py3Dmol code that shows the C-alpha trace and the ligand (Angstrom):
import py3Dmol

protein = """\
ATOM      1  CA  MET A   1      15.628 -37.664 -46.134  1.00  0.00           C
ATOM      2  CA  SER A   2      15.873 -40.804 -44.190  1.00  0.00           C
ATOM      3  CA  ALA A   3      14.014 -41.544 -40.997  1.00  0.00           C
ATOM      4  CA  ARG A   4      17.531 -42.154 -39.453  1.00  0.00           C
ATOM      5  CA  MET A   5      18.524 -38.696 -40.265  1.00  0.00           C
ATOM      6  CA  LYS A   6      15.292 -36.936 -39.174  1.00  0.00           C
ATOM      7  CA  ALA A   7      15.582 -38.007 -35.614  1.00  0.00           C
ATOM      8  CA  PRO A   8      18.770 -36.280 -34.616  1.00  0.00           C
ATOM      9  CA  PHE A   9      17.828 -33.244 -36.478  1.00  0.00           C
ATOM     10  CA  LYS A  10      14.518 -32.956 -34.563  1.00  0.00           C
ATOM     11  CA  ALA A  11      16.350 -33.582 -31.326  1.00  0.00           C
ATOM     12  CA  ARG A  12      18.838 -30.726 -32.187  1.00  0.00           C
ATOM     13  CA  VAL A  13      15.746 -28.505 -32.814  1.00  0.00           C
ATOM     14  CA  VAL A  14      14.258 -29.450 -29.498  1.00  0.00           C
ATOM     15  CA  LEU A  15      17.547 -28.737 -27.781  1.00  0.00           C
ATOM     16  CA  ALA A  16      18.038 -25.451 -29.276  1.00  0.00           C
ATOM     17  CA  LEU A  17      14.476 -24.542 -28.309  1.00  0.00           C
ATOM     18  CA  CYS A  18      14.931 -25.751 -24.860  1.00  0.00           C
ATOM     19  CA  ALA A  19      18.118 -23.468 -24.639  1.00  0.00           C
ATOM     20  CA  ALA A  20      16.259 -20.470 -25.899  1.00  0.00           C
ATOM     21  CA  VAL A  21      13.300 -20.853 -23.591  1.00  0.00           C
ATOM     22  CA  THR A  22      15.848 -21.253 -20.701  1.00  0.00           C
ATOM     23  CA  ALA A  23      17.716 -18.196 -21.884  1.00  0.00           C
ATOM     24  CA  PHE A  24      14.537 -16.252 -22.340  1.00  0.00           C
ATOM     25  CA  SER A  25      13.116 -16.999 -18.824  1.00  0.00           C
ATOM     26  CA  ALA A  26      16.419 -16.318 -17.201  1.00  0.00           C
ATOM     27  CA  GLN A  27      16.346 -12.982 -19.015  1.00  0.00           C
ATOM     28  CA  GLY A  28      12.660 -12.639 -18.004  1.00  0.00           C
ATOM     29  CA  ASP A  29      13.418 -13.014 -14.270  1.00  0.00           C
ATOM     30  CA  ALA A  30      16.298 -10.503 -14.489  1.00  0.00           C
ATOM     31  CA  ALA A  31      13.832  -8.201 -16.188  1.00  0.00           C
ATOM     32  CA  PHE A  32      11.621  -8.357 -13.058  1.00  0.00           C
ATOM     33  CA  ASP A  33      14.072  -7.471 -10.526  1.00  0.00           C
ATOM     34  CA  TYR A  34      12.660  -4.835  -8.084  1.00  0.00           C
ATOM     35  CA  ARG A  35      16.260  -4.032  -6.888  1.00  0.00           C
ATOM     36  CA  LEU A  36      14.883  -3.699  -3.344  1.00  0.00           C
ATOM     37  CA  GLN A  37      17.428  -1.949  -1.220  1.00  0.00           C
ATOM     38  CA  PRO A  38      16.707  -2.001   2.527  1.00  0.00           C
ATOM     39  CA  VAL A  39      17.444   1.450   4.229  1.00  0.00           C
ATOM     40  CA  LYS A  40      18.149   1.459   7.895  1.00  0.00           C
ATOM     41  CA  ILE A  41      15.767   3.936   9.369  1.00  0.00           C
ATOM     42  CA  ALA A  42      16.301   2.900  13.174  1.00  0.00           C
ATOM     43  CA  ASP A  43      17.980   0.504  15.441  1.00  0.00           C
ATOM     44  CA  ASN A  44      17.326  -3.036  13.892  1.00  0.00           C
ATOM     45  CA  THR A  45      14.727  -1.446  11.631  1.00  0.00           C
ATOM     46  CA  TRP A  46      14.624  -1.268   7.771  1.00  0.00           C
ATOM     47  CA  ALA A  47      12.459   0.321   5.227  1.00  0.00           C
ATOM     48  CA  LEU A  48      12.011  -0.647   1.484  1.00  0.00           C
ATOM     49  CA  ILE A  49      10.958   2.639  -0.096  1.00  0.00           C
ATOM     50  CA  GLY A  50       8.957   2.604  -3.207  1.00  0.00           C
ATOM     51  CA  SER A  51       8.523   5.328  -5.782  1.00  0.00           C
ATOM     52  CA  THR A  52       5.868   7.985  -5.485  1.00  0.00           C
ATOM     53  CA  GLU A  53       4.314   6.998  -8.915  1.00  0.00           C
ATOM     54  CA  ASP A  54       1.245   5.095 -10.145  1.00  0.00           C
ATOM     55  CA  ILE A  55       1.573   1.540 -10.735  1.00  0.00           C
ATOM     56  CA  THR A  56       3.260   0.960 -14.083  1.00  0.00           C
ATOM     57  CA  ARG A  57       4.836  -1.729 -16.195  1.00  0.00           C
ATOM     58  CA  GLY A  58       8.052   0.083 -15.433  1.00  0.00           C
ATOM     59  CA  ASN A  59       7.769  -0.038 -11.749  1.00  0.00           C
ATOM     60  CA  GLY A  60       5.953  -3.379 -11.507  1.00  0.00           C
ATOM     61  CA  GLY A  61       3.797  -1.855  -8.613  1.00  0.00           C
ATOM     62  CA  ASN A  62       6.720  -0.932  -6.261  1.00  0.00           C
ATOM     63  CA  ILE A  63       5.250   2.314  -5.151  1.00  0.00           C
ATOM     64  CA  VAL A  64       4.858   1.412  -1.630  1.00  0.00           C
ATOM     65  CA  ASN A  65       6.821   1.367   1.602  1.00  0.00           C
ATOM     66  CA  THR A  66       7.288  -1.769   3.438  1.00  0.00           C
ATOM     67  CA  ALA A  67       9.516  -2.667   6.538  1.00  0.00           C
ATOM     68  CA  PHE A  68      10.936  -5.063   8.687  1.00  0.00           C
ATOM     69  CA  VAL A  69      12.344  -4.990  12.259  1.00  0.00           C
ATOM     70  CA  VAL A  70      14.934  -7.543  13.249  1.00  0.00           C
ATOM     71  CA  THR A  71      14.253  -8.647  16.942  1.00  0.00           C
ATOM     72  CA  LEU A  72      16.170 -11.211  19.081  1.00  0.00           C
ATOM     73  CA  ASP A  73      13.336 -13.599  18.441  1.00  0.00           C
ATOM     74  CA  GLY A  74      13.090 -13.125  14.604  1.00  0.00           C
ATOM     75  CA  VAL A  75      12.016 -10.687  11.922  1.00  0.00           C
ATOM     76  CA  VAL A  76       8.726  -8.762  12.177  1.00  0.00           C
ATOM     77  CA  VAL A  77       7.616  -7.743   8.654  1.00  0.00           C
ATOM     78  CA  ILE A  78       5.193  -4.776   8.025  1.00  0.00           C
ATOM     79  CA  ASP A  79       3.449  -5.185   4.805  1.00  0.00           C
ATOM     80  CA  SER A  80       4.414  -7.457   2.006  1.00  0.00           C
ATOM     81  CA  GLY A  81       4.114  -5.326  -1.218  1.00  0.00           C
ATOM     82  CA  PRO A  82       2.378  -5.555  -4.495  1.00  0.00           C
ATOM     83  CA  SER A  83       3.109  -9.002  -5.986  1.00  0.00           C
ATOM     84  CA  ARG A  84       4.294 -12.408  -5.283  1.00  0.00           C
ATOM     85  CA  ARG A  85       7.626 -11.569  -6.884  1.00  0.00           C
ATOM     86  CA  TYR A  86       7.933  -8.473  -4.669  1.00  0.00           C
ATOM     87  CA  GLY A  87       7.427 -10.679  -1.547  1.00  0.00           C
ATOM     88  CA  GLU A  88       9.798 -13.265  -2.607  1.00  0.00           C
ATOM     89  CA  GLN A  89      12.440 -10.452  -3.329  1.00  0.00           C
ATOM     90  CA  MET A  90      11.657  -8.874  -0.076  1.00  0.00           C
ATOM     91  CA  ARG A  91      12.272 -12.064   1.712  1.00  0.00           C
ATOM     92  CA  ALA A  92      15.630 -12.417  -0.125  1.00  0.00           C
ATOM     93  CA  ALA A  93      16.570  -8.830   0.883  1.00  0.00           C
ATOM     94  CA  ILE A  94      15.922  -9.471   4.548  1.00  0.00           C
ATOM     95  CA  ALA A  95      18.172 -12.558   4.217  1.00  0.00           C
ATOM     96  CA  GLN A  96      21.032 -10.371   3.085  1.00  0.00           C
ATOM     97  CA  VAL A  97      20.541  -8.441   6.335  1.00  0.00           C
ATOM     98  CA  THR A  98      19.924 -11.041   8.764  1.00  0.00           C
ATOM     99  CA  LYS A  99      19.904 -14.839   9.367  1.00  0.00           C
ATOM    100  CA  GLN A 100      17.069 -14.575  11.762  1.00  0.00           C
ATOM    101  CA  PRO A 101      13.829 -16.231  10.461  1.00  0.00           C
ATOM    102  CA  VAL A 102      10.798 -14.149   9.772  1.00  0.00           C
ATOM    103  CA  ILE A 103       8.375 -14.872  12.689  1.00  0.00           C
ATOM    104  CA  ARG A 104       5.309 -12.522  11.908  1.00  0.00           C
ATOM    105  CA  VAL A 105       3.919 -10.460   9.086  1.00  0.00           C
ATOM    106  CA  PHE A 106       1.546  -7.701   9.578  1.00  0.00           C
ATOM    107  CA  ASN A 107      -0.646  -6.196   6.812  1.00  0.00           C
ATOM    108  CA  THR A 108      -1.678  -2.468   7.630  1.00  0.00           C
ATOM    109  CA  HIS A 109      -4.704  -2.493   5.337  1.00  0.00           C
ATOM    110  CA  HIS A 110      -6.174  -4.364   2.569  1.00  0.00           C
ATOM    111  CA  HIS A 111      -4.971  -2.364  -0.316  1.00  0.00           C
ATOM    112  CA  PRO A 112      -3.228  -4.504  -3.033  1.00  0.00           C
ATOM    113  CA  ASP A 113       0.257  -2.750  -2.958  1.00  0.00           C
ATOM    114  CA  HIS A 114       0.514  -3.688   0.806  1.00  0.00           C
ATOM    115  CA  PHE A 115      -0.600  -7.380   0.955  1.00  0.00           C
ATOM    116  CA  LEU A 116      -0.195  -9.039  -2.432  1.00  0.00           C
ATOM    117  CA  GLY A 117       3.414 -10.223  -1.485  1.00  0.00           C
ATOM    118  CA  ASN A 118       1.842 -12.389   1.291  1.00  0.00           C
ATOM    119  CA  GLN A 119       2.115 -15.543  -0.887  1.00  0.00           C
ATOM    120  CA  ALA A 120       5.919 -15.282  -0.211  1.00  0.00           C
ATOM    121  CA  TYR A 121       5.509 -15.779   3.468  1.00  0.00           C
ATOM    122  CA  GLY A 122       3.980 -19.228   3.525  1.00  0.00           C
ATOM    123  CA  GLY A 123       4.470 -20.933   7.014  1.00  0.00           C
ATOM    124  CA  VAL A 124       4.817 -17.453   8.730  1.00  0.00           C
ATOM    125  CA  PRO A 125       1.640 -16.184  10.674  1.00  0.00           C
ATOM    126  CA  ILE A 126       0.216 -13.188   8.889  1.00  0.00           C
ATOM    127  CA  ALA A 127      -1.907 -11.022  11.147  1.00  0.00           C
ATOM    128  CA  ALA A 128      -4.287  -8.148  10.231  1.00  0.00           C
ATOM    129  CA  LEU A 129      -7.427  -6.381  11.606  1.00  0.00           C
ATOM    130  CA  PRO A 130     -10.748  -8.147  11.126  1.00  0.00           C
ATOM    131  CA  ALA A 131     -11.826  -5.620   8.589  1.00  0.00           C
ATOM    132  CA  THR A 132      -8.635  -5.814   6.618  1.00  0.00           C
ATOM    133  CA  ARG A 133      -8.892  -9.704   6.394  1.00  0.00           C
ATOM    134  CA  ALA A 134     -12.488  -9.307   5.185  1.00  0.00           C
ATOM    135  CA  GLY A 135     -11.370  -6.762   2.677  1.00  0.00           C
ATOM    136  CA  GLU A 136      -8.774  -8.948   1.406  1.00  0.00           C
ATOM    137  CA  ARG A 137     -11.175 -11.900   1.073  1.00  0.00           C
ATOM    138  CA  SER A 138     -13.757  -9.868  -0.669  1.00  0.00           C
ATOM    139  CA  ASP A 139     -11.497  -7.481  -2.917  1.00  0.00           C
ATOM    140  CA  GLY A 140      -8.334  -9.560  -3.324  1.00  0.00           C
ATOM    141  CA  GLY A 141      -9.137 -11.464  -6.575  1.00  0.00           C
ATOM    142  CA  ALA A 142     -10.184  -8.115  -8.266  1.00  0.00           C
ATOM    143  CA  PHE A 143      -7.137  -6.413  -6.791  1.00  0.00           C
ATOM    144  CA  ALA A 144      -4.832  -9.001  -8.350  1.00  0.00           C
ATOM    145  CA  ASP A 145      -6.329  -9.031 -11.709  1.00  0.00           C
ATOM    146  CA  ASN A 146      -6.110  -5.207 -11.623  1.00  0.00           C
ATOM    147  CA  MET A 147      -2.481  -5.373 -10.469  1.00  0.00           C
ATOM    148  CA  TYR A 148      -1.654  -7.609 -13.437  1.00  0.00           C
ATOM    149  CA  ARG A 149      -3.526  -5.212 -15.918  1.00  0.00           C
ATOM    150  CA  MET A 150      -1.423  -2.349 -14.631  1.00  0.00           C
ATOM    151  CA  ALA A 151       1.930  -3.922 -13.743  1.00  0.00           C
ATOM    152  CA  GLY A 152       1.895  -6.766 -16.498  1.00  0.00           C
ATOM    153  CA  ASP A 153       4.188  -9.673 -15.839  1.00  0.00           C
ATOM    154  CA  TRP A 154       5.611  -8.411 -12.680  1.00  0.00           C
ATOM    155  CA  ALA A 155       2.465  -9.604 -11.084  1.00  0.00           C
ATOM    156  CA  SER A 156       2.204 -13.000 -12.836  1.00  0.00           C
ATOM    157  CA  GLY A 157       1.453 -15.822 -10.386  1.00  0.00           C
ATOM    158  CA  THR A 158       0.284 -13.399  -7.846  1.00  0.00           C
ATOM    159  CA  GLU A 159      -2.789 -14.779  -5.833  1.00  0.00           C
ATOM    160  CA  PRO A 160      -4.401 -12.999  -3.078  1.00  0.00           C
ATOM    161  CA  GLN A 161      -3.457 -14.707   0.332  1.00  0.00           C
ATOM    162  CA  VAL A 162      -5.767 -13.563   3.147  1.00  0.00           C
ATOM    163  CA  ALA A 163      -4.004 -12.951   6.446  1.00  0.00           C
ATOM    164  CA  ASP A 164      -4.630 -15.813   8.641  1.00  0.00           C
ATOM    165  CA  GLU A 165      -4.996 -14.158  12.205  1.00  0.00           C
ATOM    166  CA  ASP A 166      -6.773 -11.211  13.718  1.00  0.00           C
ATOM    167  CA  VAL A 167      -4.530  -8.473  15.243  1.00  0.00           C
ATOM    168  CA  ARG A 168      -5.335  -8.258  18.894  1.00  0.00           C
ATOM    169  CA  PRO A 169      -4.781  -4.350  19.529  1.00  0.00           C
ATOM    170  CA  GLY A 170      -2.505  -3.427  22.374  1.00  0.00           C
ATOM    171  CA  ARG A 171       0.876  -4.208  23.605  1.00  0.00           C
ATOM    172  CA  TRP A 172       2.937  -6.943  21.785  1.00  0.00           C
ATOM    173  CA  SER A 173       6.477  -7.681  22.597  1.00  0.00           C
ATOM    174  CA  ALA A 174       8.993  -9.602  20.344  1.00  0.00           C
ATOM    175  CA  GLY A 175      12.644 -10.101  21.079  1.00  0.00           C
ATOM    176  CA  GLY A 176      13.265  -6.966  22.928  1.00  0.00           C
ATOM    177  CA  HIS A 177      10.999  -4.661  20.938  1.00  0.00           C
ATOM    178  CA  GLU A 178       7.834  -3.242  22.697  1.00  0.00           C
ATOM    179  CA  PHE A 179       5.191  -2.694  19.757  1.00  0.00           C
ATOM    180  CA  GLU A 180       1.801  -1.081  20.267  1.00  0.00           C
ATOM    181  CA  LEU A 181      -0.654  -2.422  17.603  1.00  0.00           C
ATOM    182  CA  ILE A 182      -3.385   0.373  17.153  1.00  0.00           C
ATOM    183  CA  ALA A 183      -6.628  -0.435  15.393  1.00  0.00           C
ATOM    184  CA  LEU A 184      -7.593   2.719  13.444  1.00  0.00           C
ATOM    185  CA  GLU A 185      -9.763   3.498  10.492  1.00  0.00           C
ATOM    186  CA  GLY A 186     -10.404   6.283   7.799  1.00  0.00           C
ATOM    187  CA  HIS A 187      -8.081   5.424   4.844  1.00  0.00           C
ATOM    188  CA  THR A 188     -10.001   2.109   4.684  1.00  0.00           C
ATOM    189  CA  ALA A 189     -12.293   0.374   7.285  1.00  0.00           C
ATOM    190  CA  GLY A 190      -9.502  -1.299   8.948  1.00  0.00           C
ATOM    191  CA  ASP A 191      -6.099   0.521   9.258  1.00  0.00           C
ATOM    192  CA  LEU A 192      -3.396  -0.738  11.496  1.00  0.00           C
ATOM    193  CA  ALA A 193      -0.748   1.521  12.866  1.00  0.00           C
ATOM    194  CA  ILE A 194       2.297  -0.081  14.574  1.00  0.00           C
ATOM    195  CA  LEU A 195       4.379   2.013  16.910  1.00  0.00           C
ATOM    196  CA  ASP A 196       7.569   0.543  18.017  1.00  0.00           C
ATOM    197  CA  ARG A 197       8.016   2.122  21.393  1.00  0.00           C
ATOM    198  CA  THR A 198      11.664   0.771  21.603  1.00  0.00           C
ATOM    199  CA  THR A 199      12.777   2.762  18.763  1.00  0.00           C
ATOM    200  CA  GLY A 200       9.958   5.513  18.548  1.00  0.00           C
ATOM    201  CA  THR A 201       9.209   4.532  15.058  1.00  0.00           C
ATOM    202  CA  LEU A 202       5.586   4.679  13.746  1.00  0.00           C
ATOM    203  CA  PHE A 203       4.616   2.351  10.870  1.00  0.00           C
ATOM    204  CA  ALA A 204       1.657   4.374   9.694  1.00  0.00           C
ATOM    205  CA  GLY A 205       0.561   2.513   6.596  1.00  0.00           C
ATOM    206  CA  ASP A 206      -1.577   4.588   4.293  1.00  0.00           C
ATOM    207  CA  LEU A 207      -2.888   6.745   7.255  1.00  0.00           C
ATOM    208  CA  VAL A 208       0.037   9.025   6.399  1.00  0.00           C
ATOM    209  CA  PHE A 209       1.322  10.125   3.056  1.00  0.00           C
ATOM    210  CA  LEU A 210       4.125  12.523   2.439  1.00  0.00           C
ATOM    211  CA  ASP A 211       5.060  14.460  -0.761  1.00  0.00           C
ATOM    212  CA  ARG A 212       2.519  12.287  -2.645  1.00  0.00           C
ATOM    213  CA  ALA A 213      -1.154  12.742  -2.886  1.00  0.00           C
ATOM    214  CA  PRO A 214      -3.352  10.553  -0.754  1.00  0.00           C
ATOM    215  CA  THR A 215      -5.442   7.854  -2.303  1.00  0.00           C
ATOM    216  CA  THR A 216      -9.323   7.645  -1.200  1.00  0.00           C
ATOM    217  CA  PRO A 217     -11.031   4.546  -2.881  1.00  0.00           C
ATOM    218  CA  HIS A 218     -12.150   3.301   0.550  1.00  0.00           C
ATOM    219  CA  ALA A 219     -11.717   6.381   2.572  1.00  0.00           C
ATOM    220  CA  SER A 220     -13.996   8.110   5.066  1.00  0.00           C
ATOM    221  CA  VAL A 221     -12.545  11.683   5.299  1.00  0.00           C
ATOM    222  CA  PRO A 222     -14.099  12.665   8.706  1.00  0.00           C
ATOM    223  CA  ARG A 223     -12.846   9.375  10.285  1.00  0.00           C
ATOM    224  CA  TRP A 224      -9.464   9.805   8.694  1.00  0.00           C
ATOM    225  CA  LEU A 225      -9.091  13.279  10.033  1.00  0.00           C
ATOM    226  CA  ALA A 226      -9.991  12.088  13.557  1.00  0.00           C
ATOM    227  CA  THR A 227      -7.378   9.287  13.234  1.00  0.00           C
ATOM    228  CA  LEU A 228      -4.720  11.677  12.317  1.00  0.00           C
ATOM    229  CA  ASP A 229      -5.346  13.452  15.604  1.00  0.00           C
ATOM    230  CA  ALA A 230      -4.789  10.243  17.391  1.00  0.00           C
ATOM    231  CA  LEU A 231      -1.594   9.580  15.599  1.00  0.00           C
ATOM    232  CA  SER A 232      -0.317  13.171  16.430  1.00  0.00           C
ATOM    233  CA  ARG A 233      -0.970  12.356  20.133  1.00  0.00           C
ATOM    234  CA  LEU A 234       1.382   9.353  19.858  1.00  0.00           C
ATOM    235  CA  GLY A 235       4.346  11.806  19.486  1.00  0.00           C
ATOM    236  CA  ALA A 236       6.258   9.199  17.515  1.00  0.00           C
ATOM    237  CA  LYS A 237       9.924  10.120  16.960  1.00  0.00           C
ATOM    238  CA  ARG A 238       9.843   9.064  13.282  1.00  0.00           C
ATOM    239  CA  THR A 239       7.262   7.995  10.849  1.00  0.00           C
ATOM    240  CA  LEU A 240       7.329   5.658   7.977  1.00  0.00           C
ATOM    241  CA  PRO A 241       4.372   6.631   5.770  1.00  0.00           C
ATOM    242  CA  GLY A 242       2.714   4.205   3.293  1.00  0.00           C
ATOM    243  CA  HIS A 243       3.945   6.358   0.629  1.00  0.00           C
ATOM    244  CA  GLY A 244       6.745   8.901   0.709  1.00  0.00           C
ATOM    245  CA  PRO A 245       9.940   9.362   2.473  1.00  0.00           C
ATOM    246  CA  VAL A 246      10.602   8.355   6.195  1.00  0.00           C
ATOM    247  CA  HIS A 247      10.870  11.445   8.467  1.00  0.00           C
ATOM    248  CA  GLU A 248      11.211  12.800  11.846  1.00  0.00           C
ATOM    249  CA  GLY A 249       8.385  14.784  13.348  1.00  0.00           C
ATOM    250  CA  SER A 250       4.971  15.387  12.085  1.00  0.00           C
ATOM    251  CA  ALA A 251       5.379  16.476   8.502  1.00  0.00           C
ATOM    252  CA  GLY A 252       3.468  13.498   7.000  1.00  0.00           C
ATOM    253  CA  ILE A 253       0.502  13.725   9.338  1.00  0.00           C
ATOM    254  CA  ASP A 254       0.384  17.455   8.818  1.00  0.00           C
ATOM    255  CA  MET A 255       0.478  17.224   4.874  1.00  0.00           C
ATOM    256  CA  THR A 256      -2.094  14.325   4.889  1.00  0.00           C
ATOM    257  CA  ARG A 257      -4.433  16.481   7.162  1.00  0.00           C
ATOM    258  CA  GLU A 258      -4.002  19.663   4.972  1.00  0.00           C
ATOM    259  CA  TRP A 259      -4.867  17.614   1.855  1.00  0.00           C
ATOM    260  CA  LEU A 260      -8.097  15.953   3.439  1.00  0.00           C
ATOM    261  CA  ARG A 261      -9.338  19.204   4.778  1.00  0.00           C
ATOM    262  CA  TRP A 262      -8.743  20.907   1.406  1.00  0.00           C
ATOM    263  CA  LEU A 263     -10.400  18.097  -0.173  1.00  0.00           C
ATOM    264  CA  ASP A 264     -13.426  18.014   2.089  1.00  0.00           C
ATOM    265  CA  GLN A 265     -14.003  21.836   1.893  1.00  0.00           C
ATOM    266  CA  THR A 266     -13.629  21.777  -2.023  1.00  0.00           C
ATOM    267  CA  LEU A 267     -16.112  19.064  -2.505  1.00  0.00           C
ATOM    268  CA  ALA A 268     -18.618  20.329   0.068  1.00  0.00           C
ATOM    269  CA  GLN A 269     -18.474  23.928  -1.665  1.00  0.00           C
ATOM    270  CA  ALA A 270     -18.835  22.322  -5.140  1.00  0.00           C
ATOM    271  CA  ALA A 271     -21.623  20.231  -4.222  1.00  0.00           C
ATOM    272  CA  GLY A 272     -23.365  23.181  -2.437  1.00  0.00           C
ATOM    273  CA  SER A 273     -23.237  25.283  -5.706  1.00  0.00           C
ATOM    274  CA  GLY A 274     -24.449  22.442  -7.744  1.00  0.00           C
ATOM    275  CA  MET A 275     -21.465  21.744  -9.825  1.00  0.00           C
ATOM    276  CA  ASP A 276     -21.206  18.619 -11.801  1.00  0.00           C
ATOM    277  CA  MET A 277     -18.507  15.940 -11.444  1.00  0.00           C
ATOM    278  CA  ALA A 278     -16.663  17.043 -14.754  1.00  0.00           C
ATOM    279  CA  GLU A 279     -16.616  20.540 -13.597  1.00  0.00           C
ATOM    280  CA  VAL A 280     -15.124  19.677 -10.144  1.00  0.00           C
ATOM    281  CA  MET A 281     -12.463  17.658 -11.733  1.00  0.00           C
ATOM    282  CA  ARG A 282     -11.266  20.728 -13.720  1.00  0.00           C
ATOM    283  CA  LEU A 283     -11.003  22.838 -10.540  1.00  0.00           C
ATOM    284  CA  PRO A 284      -7.572  24.268  -9.977  1.00  0.00           C
ATOM    285  CA  LEU A 285      -5.266  22.756  -7.392  1.00  0.00           C
ATOM    286  CA  PRO A 286      -4.014  25.080  -4.575  1.00  0.00           C
ATOM    287  CA  ALA A 287      -0.338  26.132  -5.362  1.00  0.00           C
ATOM    288  CA  ARG A 288       1.104  24.151  -2.257  1.00  0.00           C
ATOM    289  CA  PHE A 289      -0.152  20.775  -3.904  1.00  0.00           C
ATOM    290  CA  GLU A 290       0.356  21.630  -7.615  1.00  0.00           C
ATOM    291  CA  ARG A 291       3.751  20.103  -7.791  1.00  0.00           C
ATOM    292  CA  MET A 292       3.146  17.126  -5.529  1.00  0.00           C
ATOM    293  CA  PRO A 293       3.350  13.886  -7.385  1.00  0.00           C
ATOM    294  CA  LEU A 294      -0.051  12.495  -8.433  1.00  0.00           C
ATOM    295  CA  ALA A 295      -2.013  15.387  -7.083  1.00  0.00           C
ATOM    296  CA  ARG A 296      -3.981  15.935 -10.083  1.00  0.00           C
ATOM    297  CA  SER A 297      -4.835  12.301 -10.768  1.00  0.00           C
ATOM    298  CA  GLU A 298      -5.577  11.524  -7.072  1.00  0.00           C
ATOM    299  CA  PHE A 299      -7.859  14.610  -7.022  1.00  0.00           C
ATOM    300  CA  GLU A 300      -9.838  13.399  -9.944  1.00  0.00           C
ATOM    301  CA  ARG A 301     -10.030   9.887  -8.559  1.00  0.00           C
ATOM    302  CA  SER A 302     -11.121  11.227  -5.241  1.00  0.00           C
ATOM    303  CA  VAL A 303     -14.014  13.201  -7.112  1.00  0.00           C
ATOM    304  CA  THR A 304     -15.286   9.911  -8.483  1.00  0.00           C
ATOM    305  CA  HIS A 305     -14.896   8.150  -5.257  1.00  0.00           C
ATOM    306  CA  LEU A 306     -16.573  10.681  -2.954  1.00  0.00           C
ATOM    307  CA  TYR A 307     -18.396  13.349  -4.773  1.00  0.00           C
ATOM    308  CA  ALA A 308     -21.758  11.663  -5.024  1.00  0.00           C
ATOM    309  CA  GLY A 309     -21.700  11.411  -1.198  1.00  0.00           C
ATOM    310  CA  TYR A 310     -21.238  15.125  -0.911  1.00  0.00           C
ATOM    311  CA  GLU A 311     -23.972  15.767  -3.471  1.00  0.00           C
ATOM    312  CA  GLN A 312     -26.285  13.634  -1.477  1.00  0.00           C
ATOM    313  CA  ARG A 313     -25.636  15.511   1.666  1.00  0.00           C
ATOM    314  CA  ALA A 314     -25.897  18.813  -0.009  1.00  0.00           C
ATOM    315  CA  MET A 315     -29.483  17.657  -1.331  1.00  0.00           C
ATOM    316  CA  ASP A 316     -30.435  16.284   1.985  1.00  0.00           C
ATOM    317  CA  SER A 317     -29.497  19.838   3.753  1.00  0.00           C
ATOM    318  CA  THR A 318     -31.495  21.819   1.008  1.00  0.00           C
ATOM    319  CA  ALA A 319     -34.498  19.482   1.663  1.00  0.00           C
ATOM    320  CA  GLN A 320     -34.215  19.987   5.435  1.00  0.00           C
ATOM    321  CA  GLN A 321     -34.146  23.795   4.793  1.00  0.00           C
ATOM    322  CA  VAL A 322     -37.233  23.846   2.657  1.00  0.00           C
ATOM    323  CA  LEU A 323     -38.950  21.836   5.331  1.00  0.00           C
ATOM    324  CA  GLN A 324     -38.015  24.091   8.089  1.00  0.00           C
ATOM    325  CA  GLN A 325     -39.264  26.991   6.008  1.00  0.00           C
ATOM    326  CA  LYS A 326     -42.758  25.350   5.655  1.00  0.00           C
TER     327      LYS A 326
END
"""
ligand_1 = """\
1
ZN
Zn -3.936 2.210 0.765
"""
view = py3Dmol.view(width=600, height=400)
view.addModel(protein, "pdb")
view.setStyle({"model": 0}, {"cartoon": {"style": "trace"}})
view.addModel(ligand_1, "xyz")
view.setStyle({"model": 1}, {"stick": {}})
view.zoomTo()
view.show()
């Protein structure tokens, strides 16, 4: 074959390759569509409801609820989701609802499914509690790696972007909505609850779960229980939990409290009777939780997170009793 014939052939191959790559990446983008559907939950208020599953390559980490409020001054976003892609698609979903710009993003806490979409909100102030910002800074890299491991390419290009402002707890008004920014803890060291007094809507983050077992990797059960009492006293008309359906009344607070009390009693009793971790994990779930999504796996995870602490307390109290008998 002459050199003159080779060149066009090579060019055709390159063109064909380019076309194939373009087709592949277009198909790739379509395959990573979270299909976010804003659901109106109150006046000017929309939620994006995730599934009550674990993070998988099927759901891309869309296991979380995020929300936005369209005020007269602009859009207030509550949590940005599990990946850069989710954040971008959330922004596009917001743009389908309103032409107003996004003026503020809040991160309720530092868990990856709630803040790894921050990247999509460049140029918008992102606010979180100081403990949340510290957690995003220290754990964000590991969280992003882990999200990629569990969700696969849904999370490609996701980098942790730490919130750039501290939340000042108290009243905060925006475009005709009066928000109460409430600094709490228990699910993590920094849990922001946001009550929109204008609509009576509580954005509870992961302080509240409904019909999905609570997660505890950074939890303090006693503090979380005290926080649930504080949330009850707010008397919100409706609650958007971090995971599970939006609801009127106190079903989410009640279920979360019931789970945490049962978990606390079960682990304390098990430690008191000297059970080892593997035995505790095999304990039966109460009938009321048996069918709840992720109940078994979250119970097992909670044993790994929390049981050593219960064993330590059981040993300390035994030592105390021995000392007192002397
Ligand atoms: Zn969480």
